[in-house]
Backbone bond lengths (Angstrom), bond angles and torsions (degrees), N, CA, C in turn:
res aa  C-N    CA-C-N  psi(-1)  N-CA   C-N-CA  omega(-1)  CA-C   N-CA-C  phi
1 M - - - 1.502 - - 1.392 110.25 -
2 T 1.328 115.57 137.72 1.514 120.20 -174.41 1.539 105.10 -88.55
3 N 1.303 115.08 167.81 1.498 122.07 -178.42 1.514 107.76 -64.85
4 G 1.307 123.69 -30.90 1.448 123.14 175.50 1.535 108.66 -64.75
5 D 1.301 116.68 -46.36 1.487 118.11 177.71 1.534 111.79 -57.09
6 E 1.313 120.99 -41.91 1.439 125.87 -179.39 1.499 110.56 -64.82
7 Q 1.300 121.53 -38.05 1.412 126.89 178.28 1.516 107.75 -67.72
8 I 1.286 120.32 -38.20 1.435 120.42 177.97 1.533 113.91 -65.20
9 L 1.301 116.51 -32.70 1.490 122.72 -176.37 1.478 109.24 -80.84
10 R 1.339 119.17 -37.62 1.473 118.87 -172.03 1.477 116.84 -56.41
11 G 1.319 120.59 129.67 1.386 122.03 178.59 1.547 117.83 82.74
12 R 1.318 109.72 -0.35 1.508 116.85 178.23 1.536 111.40 -93.73
13 V 1.367 115.71 165.19 1.443 120.34 -176.90 1.544 103.93 -102.40
14 Y 1.378 110.13 131.62 1.478 118.60 177.06 1.577 109.47 -55.13
15 G 1.397 114.92 129.31 1.441 116.82 178.89 1.490 115.61 95.20
16 C 1.333 118.05 -11.07 1.486 124.27 178.99 1.626 103.40 -93.01
17 D 1.313 112.75 138.63 1.519 118.29 172.36 1.546 107.59 -65.18
18 H 1.321 115.28 138.44 1.474 119.21 -178.64 1.598 108.37 -66.36
19 D 1.296 118.85 -22.47 1.479 118.84 175.97 1.488 116.07 -98.05
20 A 1.370 115.44 11.73 1.465 117.76 178.06 1.449 109.56 -68.76
21 P 1.356 118.15 159.24 1.437 123.74 -173.94 1.547 111.57 -60.81
22 H 1.364 115.06 -33.95 1.430 119.41 179.78 1.481 110.66 -140.35
23 P 1.398 116.58 75.64 1.493 118.35 -179.32 1.466 116.42 -78.56
24 G 1.341 118.36 -4.37 1.403 123.26 -179.87 1.508 111.36 -86.23
25 P 1.399 115.02 -178.57 1.389 117.71 -174.48 1.516 110.74 -75.22
26 L 1.356 114.27 153.09 1.538 121.04 176.77 1.517 105.86 -93.50
27 P 1.301 118.02 145.79 1.520 119.64 -175.93 1.539 113.85 -69.38
28 Q 1.359 119.58 -21.97 1.437 118.68 179.49 1.488 116.44 -96.35
29 R 1.351 116.83 10.20 1.489 120.61 -176.62 1.485 110.31 -106.20
30 A 1.340 116.85 159.74 1.504 122.69 173.92 1.547 109.54 -102.93
31 Y 1.342 116.67 143.71 1.460 120.02 -174.55 1.454 108.98 -135.99
32 A 1.309 117.28 153.50 1.472 127.61 164.95 1.496 108.24 -104.40
33 A 1.341 120.61 128.40 1.471 119.78 178.26 1.523 104.78 -84.39
34 L 1.360 116.82 136.13 1.472 122.62 -176.78 1.471 103.17 -92.26
35 M 1.393 118.35 131.79 1.458 124.86 -173.40 1.506 107.18 -121.66
36 G 1.426 115.09 123.58 1.397 116.31 178.26 1.522 115.53 78.95
37 G 1.325 115.65 173.96 1.505 122.73 175.97 1.547 113.03 64.26
38 P 1.294 119.38 -162.78 1.417 122.54 -167.99 1.583 110.87 -75.83
39 L 1.336 115.33 -21.26 1.487 118.18 -179.44 1.509 114.87 -104.55
40 D 1.302 115.74 20.61 1.444 122.92 -175.97 1.552 108.42 -56.19
41 G 1.390 113.33 127.60 1.386 116.31 176.04 1.557 115.06 101.07
42 L 1.335 113.05 -17.99 1.494 116.91 178.21 1.506 106.82 -80.79
43 L 1.323 112.50 161.61 1.525 121.50 175.26 1.600 104.93 -110.01
44 L 1.311 113.65 141.13 1.484 120.27 174.15 1.488 108.44 -109.40
45 D 1.334 116.30 123.87 1.493 121.45 -179.39 1.566 105.21 -71.03
46 I 1.317 114.65 120.52 1.460 119.31 -179.23 1.604 109.26 -122.43
47 E 1.311 114.40 18.38 1.418 121.32 179.60 1.573 108.94 -57.81
48 G 1.335 114.46 128.08 1.457 118.15 -179.14 1.527 117.64 86.81
49 W 1.343 115.66 -7.76 1.447 122.05 -179.26 1.600 107.59 -67.49
50 R 1.271 116.74 136.68 1.509 119.84 170.24 1.536 113.37 -73.87
51 P 1.282 123.92 154.31 1.429 124.79 -178.14 1.610 110.11 -52.64
52 E 1.389 116.37 -38.82 1.410 114.47 178.72 1.526 118.23 -65.68
53 E 1.366 109.37 -30.56 1.501 117.15 178.56 1.501 107.19 -68.53
54 I 1.362 121.04 -44.35 1.430 125.48 177.72 1.536 109.14 -60.14
55 A 1.359 119.01 -43.11 1.407 120.21 -179.71 1.520 112.86 -63.87
56 D 1.310 118.53 -28.53 1.463 122.95 -179.93 1.529 111.98 -75.87
57 G 1.340 118.35 -16.94 1.471 119.46 -179.76 1.593 114.09 74.60
58 A 1.282 116.32 -160.38 1.479 116.50 -176.14 1.501 108.24 -147.81
59 A 1.416 112.34 149.60 1.490 120.21 170.53 1.500 101.32 -114.28
60 L 1.343 113.65 117.76 1.469 122.87 -169.59 1.487 110.49 -112.39
61 V 1.337 115.90 121.17 1.486 120.66 179.04 1.560 111.93 -67.78
62 T 1.316 116.99 128.09 1.435 122.43 -178.56 1.490 111.39 -150.75
63 E 1.351 118.20 148.36 1.367 121.24 168.70 1.492 117.45 -81.60
64 L 1.362 113.51 -4.04 1.471 123.32 -177.24 1.473 112.15 -91.61
65 S 1.373 121.65 -3.74 1.447 120.87 -176.11 1.511 106.00 -79.91
66 R 1.456 114.82 179.48 1.433 123.40 175.05 1.439 111.35 -52.05
67 W 1.365 117.52 -40.41 1.483 122.59 179.60 1.558 106.76 -112.27
68 P 1.365 116.67 108.94 1.452 118.81 179.15 1.513 110.69 -54.12
69 G 1.345 112.33 130.24 1.431 116.32 -172.74 1.489 116.43 89.99
70 G 1.361 113.54 -11.27 1.485 119.72 178.60 1.500 113.20 -74.86
71 R 1.296 112.93 -161.23 1.511 118.46 -178.76 1.538 108.44 -123.54
72 A 1.317 112.64 134.88 1.601 118.05 167.46 1.499 103.88 -91.28
73 L 1.375 112.44 136.73 1.477 120.39 -177.10 1.566 106.94 -101.59
74 Y 1.353 114.25 129.08 1.444 122.62 -179.75 1.487 110.62 -131.41
75 D 1.381 120.29 132.82 1.421 125.77 -177.01 1.493 111.03 -139.09
76 P 1.385 115.57 148.18 1.502 118.74 173.59 1.594 106.04 -69.35
77 R 1.303 114.05 151.43 1.523 114.95 169.39 1.493 107.43 -83.89
78 P 1.317 113.81 145.35 1.479 119.37 176.90 1.554 110.25 -60.39
79 G 1.305 116.30 135.41 1.437 119.44 175.58 1.526 115.27 81.95
80 E 1.361 115.54 -8.70 1.466 118.44 176.26 1.530 111.63 -68.93
81 P 1.348 118.06 133.80 1.429 120.80 -174.16 1.572 109.78 -66.01
82 R 1.426 111.03 145.26 1.455 120.72 170.12 1.485 105.62 -119.26
83 R 1.315 114.30 155.92 1.504 118.08 171.64 1.505 111.77 -127.73
84 E 1.282 116.21 161.63 1.415 124.46 -177.45 1.497 108.89 -82.95
85 G 1.317 114.91 162.62 1.496 121.75 165.62 1.462 113.36 95.04
86 P 1.353 113.18 -171.02 1.442 121.38 178.72 1.493 111.13 -78.03
87 G 1.384 117.01 166.58 1.441 121.22 179.30 1.545 110.69 96.81
88 I 1.354 115.43 -163.00 1.495 117.48 177.15 1.549 106.81 -81.68
89 V 1.314 116.12 117.75 1.483 126.23 -177.04 1.456 114.35 -100.22
90 C 1.375 116.03 -23.88 1.527 118.77 179.01 1.428 109.84 -165.50
91 R 1.352 118.88 177.06 1.409 124.63 178.17 1.513 111.68 -119.96
92 F 1.319 116.39 141.41 1.405 123.16 172.79 1.509 107.65 -112.36
93 H 1.369 116.98 125.08 1.449 121.43 -179.96 1.534 112.13 -100.04
94 Y 1.379 116.06 139.45 1.415 124.26 173.83 1.473 114.75 -56.27
95 T 1.367 117.04 124.32 1.412 122.44 177.48 1.585 117.77 -112.81
96 G 1.333 111.91 -12.43 1.467 115.07 -179.08 1.524 111.85 151.44
97 D 1.295 119.92 -172.96 1.422 128.13 -179.29 1.517 109.80 -124.15
98 T 1.258 115.10 153.37 1.467 120.23 168.90 1.535 112.19 -141.30
99 P 1.348 120.17 149.11 1.463 119.17 -177.67 1.535 115.41 -66.74
C-alpha cells in the first residue's frame, strides 16, 4: 500500500465508501481503532456490541489482506483499557490474515 492509500484510509470507518458523503466517524457511535495490518488507521463501528463480542475481536473482509477477498484478523489485547461511551472506546490489533 502506498502512502497515498494510507492517508485515504486514516480516520475512515471500515465498510464505508471512501467517497461517501460522510465516511468518517459519527459522534454518537462507538468505535474500535484498528492498529497495524492492512486496515491500519480505520475505525470499526462496534456500537451495540456486547463485551464478549468485543473480547472476541473481528475477522474483516478486505482486498488488502494476504489473500484478496480474505479476512484480516483484529483482536483487543488482554488488559488493555476500554472506555464507555461514543468515540474511540478501544483498540483492535492486527493478528494475521485468513483466506
